[in-house]
KENUVO-497326 format. One record per residue: x, y, z of N, C-alpha, C, O in turn; residue in three letters. Coordinates in steps of 0.1 Angstrom, whole numbers, plus 2048, in hexadecimal, padded with zeros to 3 digits. Layout:
XYZXYZXYZXYZAla;...
END
This chain:
2B663B84E2C36368532C062B85E2B762C865Met;2C962185D2C76168672CB61A8752D3623877Ser;2C561387E2C861688C2D761288F2DC617899Arg;2DD60A8872EB6058892F560F88430160C885Arg;2F161B87E2FA6248792FF62E883309635881Thr;2FA62D88F2FF63689A30C63189F30D6258A3Arg;31663989F3236358A532863F8AE32663F8BAThr;3306498A93366538B13356618A933166289EArg;33B66B8B033C6788AA3476788A034E66E89DGly;34968389A35468488F3616838963636878A1Ala;36B67E88F37967E89437E68C89837C695891Pro;38568C8A338A6998A83806A18B03836AD8B4Gly;37469C8B336A6A48BA36E6A58C937769D8CDAla;3696AE8D036C6B08DE3686A48E635D69F8E5Ser;37169F8EF36E6948F73646989023646A3907Pro;35C68E90635369091134669890D33F69C915Gly;3446999003386A08FB32F6958F43326908E9Val;3236928FA31B6888F431568D8E730F6988E6Pro;3176858DC3126888CF30B67C8C93106718C9Val;2FF67F8C52F66748BF2F86768B02F36808AALeu;2FE66C8AA30166D89B2F76668922F9666886Thr;2ED6608982E365988F2D565A8962D366289FGly;2CC6528912BF6518972BF64B8A42C76418A6Glu;2B76508AD2B664A8BB2A764A8BF2A06538BBAla;2A36418C72966408CC29364A8D729C64D8DFLeu;2876508D82846598E32866518F12836468F2Pro;28B6598FA28E65390728165090F278658910Ser;28164491527664091E27D63D92C28763592CArg;27864393627E64294327563A94D26963D94EIle;27B63095327362995D27C62896A28862596AHis;27662B97527D62C98227762198C26B61F98DGly;28061B99327D61299E2856179AA2916179AAIle;27E61A9B528461E9C22806149CC2746119CEArg;28960E9D42866039DD28F6049E929960A9E9Phe;28A5FD9F32915FBA0028E5EDA052875E59FDGly;2925E9A102905DCA152815D8A1627E5CCA14Pro;2785E1A1926A5DEA1C2615E5A122545E4A14Asp;2665ECA0825C5F39FF2635F59F126F5F39F0Ser;25A5F89E825E5FA9DA2556049D32486039D6Ile;25A60C9CB2526169C42576169B52636169B3Glu;24D6169AC25061499E24761D99623B61D998Glu;24D62598D24562D98424E63297825A632979Arg;24763796E24D63D96325064C96624865396DAsp;25C65096126065E96426166695726666194DLeu;25B67295825A67A94B26668194726868293APro;26F68695027A68E94C28568C956284685960Asp;29069495429C69395C29969896A29E693974Ala;2906A396C28D6A897928669D98128969C98DAla;27D69697B27668B98328068098727F67A991Ala;28A67D97E29467398229C67898E29F670997Cys;2A068598E2A868A9992A068A9A62A66869B0Ile;29468D9A528B68D9B128967F9B528667C9C1Glu;2896759AC2866679AF2906619B828E6589C0Phe;29D6659B62A86609BE2A96679CB2AB6739CCVal;2A765F9D62A66649E42B065D9ED2B26519EBGln;2B66649F62BF65D9FF2B8652A082AC654A0BPro;2BF648A0B2B963DA132B2632A0C2AE628A11Gly;2B06349FF2AA62A9F62B26299E92B86329E5Arg;2B161D9E42B861A9D72AF61D9CC2A36199CCIle;2B46249C22AC6289B62B36239AA2BF6249A8Ala;2AA61D9A12AF6189942A762098929B61F988Trp;2AE6289822A962F9772AD62996A2B9628967Ile;2A36249622A661D9562A162694A295629949Asp;2AA6299422A76329362A96299292B3623927Val;29E62792229E61F91529C62990A292630909Gln;2A66299012A66338F62AF63F8F92AF644904Gly;2B76428F02C264D8F22BF6598EB2C96618E7Leu;2B365C8E82B06688E02B06758E72AF6808E1Gly;2B06758F42AF6818FC2BD6849022C068090DAsp;2C568C8FB2D26909012D169A90D2DA69A915Leu;2C66A290D2C46AA9192C26A29252C76A6930Gly;2BB6979252BA68F9302C76899352CA689941Leu;2CF68592B2DC67F92F2E568A9352EC68793FLeu;2E56969302EE6A09362E96A49442F16A794DLys;2DB6A59452D66A99522D969F95D2DD6A2968Ala;2D869295A2DB6889632EA6889662EE685972Leu;2F268A95C30068B95E30569696730D694970Gly;2FE6A29653026AD96E2FE6AB97C3056AE985Asp;2F26A597E2ED6A498C2F46999942F869B99FHis;2F768D98D2FD68299430C682993313679998Phe;31268C98C32068D98A32668298233167D984Gly;31F67E97732367496E32E67996532D685960Leu;33867296234467795B34067994C338671946His;34468594634168893834567D92E33E67A925Pro;35167793135566C92734C66092834A65A91ELeu;34765D93433D65293533065692E32A64D927Ala;32C66292F31F667928321666919318663912Leu;32D66991433066890632F65990132A6578F6Glu;33465090A33364290632563D906322633900Asp;31C64390E30E63E90E30863F9003016368FCVal;30A64A8F930464C8EC30D6468E13086448D6Val;31A6448E432263D8DA32162E8DC3286278E2Gly;3166298D531161B8D831A6108D33166048D4Val;3256138CD32D6088C73386048D13425FE8CCGly;3376078DE3426048E73435F68EB3385EF8EBAsn;34F5F18EF3505E48F534C5E490334D5EF90AArg;3485D99093455D99173525DC91F35D5D891CPro;3505E492A35B5E89323565ED93F34A5EE941Lys;3605F094835D5F6955366602957373600956Val;36160E95A36961995D36661E96B35A62096FAsp;37062097336E62598137163498237C63997FAsp;36663C98536864A98636764F99536265A997Tyr;36B64799E36B64A9AD35D64B9B23596439BBAsp;3556559AE3486569B433E64D9AE33364B9B3Thr;3416479A233863E99C33F63499334A63898EHis;33962998F33F62098633762097932A622979Leu;33E62096E33762096133A61295A34560E958Phe;32F60B9573305FD9523285FD94431D602943Ile;32F5F793B3285F592E3275E692B3315DE92DIle;31B5E19283195D39243115D391730B5DD913Ala;3115C891030A5C79043005BB9063035B0909Arg;2F35BF9022E85B59042E45AF8F72E25B68EDMet;2E35A28F72E059A8EA2D259B8E72C959B8F0Ala;2CF59D8DA2C159C8D52BF5908CC2C858D8C4Glu;2B45898CE2B157D8C62AC5828B82A05838B6Glu;2B55858AF2B158A8A22BB5848982C557E89CSer;2B758588B2C05808802C258B8762B858F870Arg;2CE5908742DA58D87B2DA59188A2D259A88DPro;2E358B8922E358E8A02E759D8A22F05A289BIle;2E25A38AC2E55B18B02E75B18BF2E25A98C6Thr;2F05BA8C42F25BC8D22F05CB8D52F55D48CEThr;2E85CE8DF2E55DC8E32EE5E08EF2F05D88F8Asp;2F35EC8EE2FC5F08F92F35F59052E95FC904Gln;2F75F09112F05F491D2FB5FA9263055F492AThr;2F960692A30260E9332FD60F9412F1612943Ser;30560D94B30160D95930A61796031661795FLeu;30362096830A62997130762597F2FB626983Phe;31162098630F61B99431462599E32062899ELeu;30B62A9A630E6349B030C62E9BE3096239BFGly;30E6379C830C6329D62FE62D9D92FD6239E0Pro;2F46349D42E66309D72DD6309CA2D16319CCHis;2E36309BF2DB6309B32E26279A82EE6259A8Phe;2DA62399E2DF61C9922D76229862CB622986Leu;2DE62797D2D862D9712DC6249652E8622963Ile;2D362095D2D66179512D061E9452C6624945Thr;2D861E93A2D462392D2D56189232DF610922Phe;2CA61691B2C960C9112C66129042BF61C903Gln;2CA60C8F92C86118EC2BA6118E82B461A8E2Glu;2B36058EA2A66038E529C5FF8F02A05FC8FBHis;28F5FE8EC2855FA8F52855EB8F72885E48EDTyr;2825E69032825D890528F5D290829A5D6903Gly;2905C991229C5C39162995B691D28E5B191DAsp;2A45B09232A35A392A2A35A59392A659C940Cys;29F5B193E2A05B494C2935B39532925B795FLeu;2895AE94D27C5AC95427D5A39602765A696AAsp;28459895F28659096C28C598977288595983Pro;2955A197429B5A997F2905B298528F5B3991Val;2885B897D27D5C19822735B998A26E5BE994Arg;2705AD9852665A598C26C5A099A2645A09A4Glu;27859D99B27E59A9A827E5A69B127C5A49BDArg;2805B29AC27F5BE9B52715BF9BA26F5C39C5Leu;2675BD9B12595BF9B52555B59C024E5B99C9Arg;2595A99BE25559E9C825E59E9D425A5989DELys;2695A59D42725A69E02795999E327C5979EFGly;27C5919D92825849DC2915869DC29758E9D5Lys;29857D9E42A657D9E42AC58A9EB2A658F9F4Gly;2B858E9E72BF5999ED2BD5A69E62C35B09E9Leu;2B45A79DC2B35B39D42B05BF9DC2B75C99DBMet;2A65BF9E42A25CB9EC2AB5CE9F82AB5D99FCArg;2B25C49FD2BA5C5A092C85C9A052D15CBA0EArg;2CB5CA9F82D95CC9F42D95DA9ED2CF5E19ECSer;2E65DE9EA2E85EB9E42E65EB9D52E35E19CFGly;2E95F69CF2E85F79C02F35EE9B92F15EB9ADPro;2FE5EB9C03085E29BA3025D49B73055CE9ADAsp;2FA5CF9C02F35C29BE2E95C39B32E75B99ABTyr;2E25CE9B22D95D09A72E05D19992DC5CB990Leu;2EC5D79992F45D798D2F95C998A2F95C597EAla;2FC5C19943005B39912F45AB98B2F75A4981Tyr;2E85AD9902DD5A598B2DA5A997C2D65A1974Thr;2DC5B69792DA5BA96B2E55B49622E25AF957Ile;2F25B49672FC5AE95F2FA59F95D2FC599953Leu;2F55999682F358A9672E758795E2E857E956Asp;2DD59095D2D258E9542D75909462D358893DAla;2E059A9432E559C9362ED5909322EC58C926Ile;2F658B93B2FE57F9372F55739342F856C92AVal;2EC57193D2E356593B2DA56692E2D655C929Asp;2D85729292D157491D2D856F9112D156D906Gly;2E556C9122EC5669072E95579052EB5528FAPhe;2E55509102E354290F2D953E9052DC5358FDPhe;2CC5439062C353F8FB2C75428ED2C453A8E4Pro;2CE54D8EB2D35508DE2DD5468D92DC5418CDVal;2E65428E12F05388DD2EA52A8DC2EE5228D3Leu;2E05278E42D951A8E32D25198D52D250F8CFGlu;2CC5248D12C65248C42D05228B92CD51C8AFGly;2DC5288BA2E65278B02EB5188B02EF5138A5Tyr;2EC5128BC2F15048BC2E74FB8B52EB4F28ADGly;2DA4FD8B62D04F58AF2D14F88A02D04EF898Glu;2D350589D2D450888E2E05028882DF4FD87DGln;2EB50188F2F74FB8892F64EC8882FB4E687ELeu;2EF4E68912EC4D78902E34D48842E64CB87DGlu;2D94DC8822D14DA8762D84DD8692D74D5860Asp;2E14E78692E94EA85D2F24DE85B2F54DB84FLeu;2F84D98653014CE8632FB4C285C3004BC853Glu;2EE4BE8612E74B385A2E44B684C2E54AE843Ala;2E04C38492DD4C683B2E94C78322E84C3827Gln;2F44CC8383004CD8303054BF82C30A4BD821Val;3054B683630A4A88333014A182930649A820Val;2F34A282A2EA49B8212EA4A28132EB49B809Glu;2E74AF8132E54B58062EA4C48062E34CD809Arg;2F74C68042FD4D38052F74DC7FA2F64D87EEPro;2F54E97FD2EF4F27F32F55007F62F9502802Ala;2F55097ED2FB5167EF2F451E7FA2FA526801Pro;2E751B7FD2E05228072E651F8152E652781EVal;2EB5128162F150E8232FE51682530151A831His;30551981B31152281C30E52F82131553582ALeu;30353581D2FF5428222FB5428302FE54B838Arg;2F45378342F15358432FD53484B2FE539856His;30752C84631352B84E31A53885031F53B85BIle;31C54084532254D84631A55685032155D857Tyr;30D55684F30555E85830755A86730956286FSer;30854D86930A54887731854C87C31A550887Ala;32254B87333054F87733055E87B337562884Lys;32956687332957487532257888232758088AArg;31757188531057389131856F89E3185758A8Asp;31E56389C32655F8A83325688AA3365698B6Leu;33856E8A03425788A233D5848AA3445898B2Leu;3315888A632B5938AE3295908BC32B5988C5Thr;3245848BF32257F8CD33057F8D43315838E0Leu;33A57A8CE3475798D434C5878D73525898E2Arg;34A5918CF34F59E8D13475A48DD34C5AD8E4Arg;33B5A08E03335A58EB33759E8F83375A4903Ala;3395918F833B58990434958A90934C58B915Val;35358A90036158990436559690D369594918Trp;3625A29093655AD91235C5AE91E3605B4928Pro;3505A991C3465A992834C5A093334B5A493FLeu;35259592F35858D93A36459494136559394DArg;36C59B9393765A393F3715AE9483775B1952Asp;3665B49443605BF94C35B5BA95935D5C0964Ala;3555AE9593505A896635C5A596F35C5A697BIle;3675A096837359C9703795A997637E5A8981Asn;3785B497037D5C19753755C498237B5C998CThr;3685C398135F5C698D3635BD9993625C19A4Leu;3675B099636B5A79A03785AA9A737A5AA9B3Ile;3825AD99F3905AF9A33935BC9A839B5BE9B2Arg;38E5C79A23925D59A63895D99B237D5D89B2Glu;3905DE9BC3895E39C83825F09C53875F99BFGlu;3755F19CA36D5FD9C93635FD9D435D5F39D8Ser;3626099DA35860B9E534A6099E03416079E8Glu;34760A9D333A6089CE3355FA9CC32A5F79CALeu;33F5F19CD33C5E29CB33F5DB9D834B5DA9DCVal;3355D69DF3375CF9EC33E5C29EA33D5BC9DFAla;3465BD9F434C5B09F23425A59F034559B9E9Pro;3365A69F632C59B9F432759B9E63245909E0Gln;3275A69DF3235A79D132D5A19C832A59B9BEThr;33A5A29CC34459C9C334358D9C33475879B9Arg;33E5879CD33C5789CD3325759C333456B9BBIle;32757C9C231D57A9B732257D9A931F5779A0Tyr;32B5879A933158A99C33957F99633B57D98ALeu;33F5779A034756C99B33E56299434255C989Arg;33256099932955799132555C98432455597AAsp;32356A98332157097632C56E96D32B56C961Cys;33856F97234556D96A34555F96534955D959Tyr;34155596D34154796833754595D33A53E954Asp;32C54C95E32254B95332855194632554C93BHis;32F55C94833556393C33F55A935340559929Ala;34755393E35154993834A53E93134E53A927Val;33F53993733852E93133253292433252B91AGln;32D53E92332754391633254590C330541900Ile;33E54991034954B90734D53D90135153C8F6Leu;34D53390A3505269053465218FB34A51B8F1Asp;3395248FE32F5208F43315278E732F5218DCMet;3345348E733753B8DB3425358D33415338C7Val;34D5328DA35952C8D335551E8CD35A51B8C2Glu;34D5178D53495098D034050B8C33435048B9Thr;3375148C332F5178B833751C8AC3345188A0Cys;3415248AF3495298A435151D89D35351D891Arg;3565148A635D5088A03545008983574FA88EGlu;3474FE89D33D4F689533B4FD88833A4F687ELeu;33950A88833751187B34351087234150E866Ala;34F51187735B50F86F35B50086935F4FE85EAla;3584F68723574E986D34C4E686334E4DE85AGly;3414EE8643374ED85A33C4F184C3384EC842Leu;3444FB84C34A5008403524F58393514F382DMet;35A4EE8413624E383C35A4D883735C4D282DGlu;34F4D583F3464CA83B33F4CE82E33D4C5825Ile;33B4DA82C3354DF82033E4DD81433A4D780ATyr;34A4E18153544E080A3574D18083574CD7FCIle;3584C981235A4BA81034E4B480A3504AB801Ser;3424B880D3364B28073354B57F93324AD7F0Ser;3384C27F53384C67E73434BE7DF3414B97D4Leu;34F4BC7E53594B47DF3554A67DD3584A07D2Ser;34E4A07E73494927E633F4917DB33F4887D3Gln;33649B7DA32C49B7D033249C7C232E4957B8Lys;33C4A47C13434A67B434A4997B034B4957A5Leu;3504937BA3574867B834E47B7B33514737AAAsn;34247B7B93384717B53344737A633246A79EGlu;3314807A332E48379533947F78B336479781Val;34548378F35047F78635247078535646B77BMet;34F46979035145A79034745478634A44B77ELys;33A45A78633045577D33445776F33244F766Val;33846476C33C46775F34845F75A34845B74ELeu;35145D76335D45575F35944675C35E440752Thr;35044176434B43376134443275434642974CIle;33B43C75133443C74433E43D73933D43672EIle;34844673A35244772F35A43A72E35D436723Ser;35D43473936542773835D41C73136341572AThr;35041C73434741272D34741471E34740B717Ile;34742171A34542470C3524237043524236F8Phe;35E42370B36A42270436C4166FC36F4176F0Ile;36A40970136B3FE6F83603FD6ED3623F86E2Pro;3544026F13494026E734D40C6DB34A4096D0Leu;3534176DF3574206D436241A6CC36341D6C0Thr;36B4136D237640C6CB3704026C13744026B5Phe;3663FA6C53603F06BC3593F76B135B3F46A5Val;3514016B434A4096AA3534106A0351410694Val;35E4156A536841B69D36E412693371415687Gly;3714066973773FC68E36D3F86833713F9677Ile;3613F56873573F167C3513FD6753493FB66CTyr;35540967935141567135A41866635842265FGly;36641166436F41465A36B41064C36F416642Met;36240664B35C40263E3673FE634365401628Asn;3713F663837A3F062E3733E56263693DF62BPhe;3773E361A3703D96113723CB6163693C3614Asp;37D3C861C37F3BA61F37D3B762E3833AD633Tyr;3753BE6353713BB6433663B164235B3B463DMet;3683A464735E39A64435139C64B347398646Pro;3513A26573453A465F33B3AE6593303AE65DGlu;3403B66503373C164B32C3BB6423213C0643Leu;32E3B063B3233AB63331D39E638316396632Arg;32139B64531B38F64C30D39265030A39D655Trp;30438964F2F638B6522F338E6602EB396664Arg;2FA3876692F838867830339167E30539168ATrp;30A3986763153A167B3103AC6853153AE68FGly;3063B36803013BE6882FB3BA6952FF3BF69FTyr;2F13B06962EC3AC6A32F73A66AC2F73A86B8Pro;30039F6A630B3996AE3143A46B43183A36C0Leu;3173AE6AC31F3B96B13183C16BC31E3C46C6Met;30B3C46BA3033CB6C43023C36D13043C96DCMet;3003B66CF2FF3AE6DB30D3AD6E230D3AD6EFGly;3173AC6DB3253AC6E13283B86E832E3B86F3Gly;3243C46E33273D06EA31E3D26F63233D7701Met;3113CC6F63093CD70230F3C470D30F3C8718Ala;3133B870931A3AF7133263B67193293B5725Val;32E3BC71033A3C37153373CE71F33D3CF729Met;32C3D671C3283E17253233DB7323273E073DAla;31A3D17313153CB73E3203C47463203C5752Leu;3293BE73F3343B874633D3C274E3413C0759Gly;33F3CE7483473D874F33F3DE75A3453E1765Met;3323E07593293E576432A3DB77032B3DF77BVal;3293CE76C3293C47773373C477E3373C278ATrp;3413C677634F3C677C3503D27863563D1791Tyr;34B3DE78134C3EA78A3443E87973483ED7A1Phe;3383E17953303DF7A13373D67AB3383D87B7Ile;33D3CB7A63443C27AE3503C87B53543C57C0Arg;3573D27AE3623D97B435D3E37BE3663E97C5Arg;3503E67BF34B3F17C834D3FF7C334C4087CBGly;3504007B635140E7B03444157AE3434217AETrp;33A40D7AB32C4137AA32340A7B23263FE7B5Ile;31740F7B630E4087BE3114097CD3184127D1Gly;30C4007D530E4017E431C4017E73243F97E2Pro;32040A7F132E40B7F43333FF7FD33F3FC7FESer;3293F880432C3ED80C32D3E080532E3D580CAsp;32C3E07F832D3D37F033B3CE7F13453D57EELeu;33D3C17F634B3BC7F73523BA7EA34C3B77E0Pro;35F3BD7EB3673BB7DF3693AC7DC3683A47E6Ala;36B3A87D036D39A7CD3793947D438439B7D5Pro;3783887D93833827E038C37B7D63883767CCArg;39937B7DA3A33747D23A43667D73A53647E3Arg;3A535D7CE3A734F7D23B534C7D63BE3507D0Leu;3B63467E23C33427E63C83357E13C032B7E0Lys;3D43347DD3D93287D83DC31E7E43E23227EEArg;3D83127E23DA3087ED3E63007E93E72F97DEVal;3F02FF7F23FC2F77EF3F92E97F23F42E57FDLys;3FC2E17E93FA2D27EB4072CC7EF4122CF7EBArg;4062C37F84122BB7FD4172B27F24212AB7F4Asn;
END
């Protein structure tokens, strides 16, 4: 079974009950606990270690990669008071990005882009509490290594701020992760455009359809993510400081920029489809033009041959000694004359060949 077959439980199931409907990776837990002057980082074996790792007075980030351990999810939910509906959405990995306010904590869903073909987006769930941040990811590996490195080096406001600023940096890294993916698609579409114009082929049509499908996937991930970030900016919450909302505005601007890039790439892909169809039509017109010219050249030749193929007794040229070479030469001259006329008119040969000029009559006094 593919990893993409996981969606939700059966229709009519009890709400707030996490149900894993497909294959899931075993959970790996990594914890980072930090303050203004110190940082501690280690792997955590189970839920009890996670609960012990979160201590008052310090900010704790518990990162869970892989959703195969439902016991871990339920234990963390019971201890930190995470809402059951949010826990259900963690394993229901087909959710749109959103923000839910549960008073004691915020639940945020974002989708992280993966550089693969076809494009895929992994759901990242964030639980933002007063002094902790818990993240759940579908698979191993992410684009959050720069965030971890900034925490280790103590640069900027990371260690001097609360978990809301850490949540902002994670969302900002997720949003910025779309830029290289879209830049790659922009280069791919430019190459496709050159190939489609020069030599259209059915393989290009498959590439265009694949690009359009991937861009639609990116649009479905970025559009609601932009709205979710806007919700964090506009709705008042004690868990998000006013200073953090200023940085969230910059993250919102990046999301808008990415959405503009997605729409631009989608328009390019739609234009490529039209260029492909136009190029095929042009190629067909060129073939039809050549065939028409050949048929036109042979029409008078066929007429002459048809006349002299009737073999009437009193046709004088039939028994003439030079009749055959003269007739063949006449037909050759006729054919060459028509070719020369077509070239002069610009119907065949270089398109920039000037058409014959008409002589103007000069009025005499």
